[in-house]
C-alpha positions in Angstrom: 100.5 89.4 27.9 100.0 85.7 28.4 96.2 84.7 29.2 95.8 83.2 32.5 93.4 80.5 32.9 91.9 80.2 36.3 90.1 77.3 37.7 90.6 73.6 39.4 92.7 71.3 38.0 90.3 68.2 38.2 87.3 70.0 37.0 85.9 68.7 33.5 85.1 72.1 32.2 88.5 73.4 33.0 89.9 70.3 30.9 88.1 71.1 27.9 89.4 74.8 28.3 92.7 73.8 28.8 92.5 70.9 26.1 91.2 73.7 23.6 94.1 75.9 24.4 96.6 73.5 23.9 95.2 72.2 20.4 95.1 76.1 19.2 98.8 76.2 20.3 98.0 79.3 22.8 100.2 79.7 25.8 98.4 80.3 28.9 99.5 80.2 32.7 97.1 78.0 34.8 96.1 79.3 38.2 94.6 76.7 40.4 92.5 78.2 42.9 92.7 75.5 45.0 96.3 75.5 45.4 97.3 78.8 45.1 94.0 80.6 46.6 92.2 83.8 45.2 92.4 87.5 46.2 89.6 89.8 46.5 90.8 92.1 43.8 90.5 89.6 41.2 87.0 88.3 42.3 85.8 92.1 43.0 87.1 92.7 39.2 85.1 89.7 37.7 82.0 90.4 39.6 82.1 93.8 38.3 82.7 92.9 34.8 80.4 89.9 34.8 78.0 90.3 37.6 78.4 88.6 40.9 75.5 86.3 40.1 77.2 85.0 37.3 80.9 84.5 38.9 79.4 82.8 41.8 78.3 78.8 41.0 75.3 78.4 42.8 74.9 74.8 40.9 77.9 73.1 42.5 77.9 71.2 45.5 80.1 73.5 47.7 76.9 76.3 47.4 74.6 73.8 47.7 75.9 72.4 51.2 75.9 75.9 52.6 73.5 76.5 55.5 70.5 78.7 54.8 71.6 81.7 56.7 75.0 81.9 54.4 72.6 81.5 51.0 70.1 84.3 52.3 70.9 87.7 51.6 73.3 87.3 48.9 75.1 90.3 47.3 78.1 91.0 45.9 80.4 91.7 49.1 78.7 88.5 50.7 79.5 86.5 47.5 82.6 87.5 47.4 83.3 86.5 51.1 81.7 83.2 50.2 84.3 82.9 46.9 87.1 83.6 49.1 86.6 81.3 51.8 85.6 78.4 49.4 87.0 79.0 45.9 85.3 75.9 44.6 82.2 78.5 44.5 83.9 80.4 41.7 82.4 79.8 38.3 84.9 77.9 36.1 86.8 78.7 34.2 88.0 82.4 33.9 90.2 83.3 31.2 91.9 86.5 32.2 92.7 88.1 29.1 94.1 91.1 30.6 91.6 93.8 29.1 88.6 91.7 29.8 87.7 88.1 31.0 85.9 85.5 30.1 83.6 83.5 32.3 82.8 79.5 31.8 83.6 77.9 28.4 82.3 77.9 24.8 84.7 77.0 22.3 83.0 79.9 19.9 83.7 82.4 22.6 87.5 81.4 23.1 87.8 81.3 19.2 86.1 84.6 18.8 88.5 86.0 21.6 91.8 84.9 19.9 90.5 85.7 16.2 
C-alpha cells in the first residue's frame, strides 16, 4: 500500500514532511484537504487512534478565530464537526500507513515507521 499524506500544500510542516519522504525516495499520495476535503470516517479513525484533542489543532489561527460558543464544551463529535467544516483545524500532517497513522512530523518517527 502506498502511504497517503494528508494536509495542506502551503503548510511549512507539510513541506518538511514531503521533503523528508522525497529524500528517502518513499512514494506517497498527497491529499490536500483544502482542495479535496476530508470525510468523517477518516477523522473518526484518527481521533480514535490519537485522541480528538491531538487531531484538533487548537494552536492555529482558524481555531483561535472561532467564537467562544464554538470553543466551549468540546468533545469528539463537536471537534469532528468543526474539522469537517474547516479542515485547516486538523493537525498536519497525517501520514496514513494503512494499519496506523502518524500525526504531525518528526523525522525520527517517520524513520522508525519506514525502517
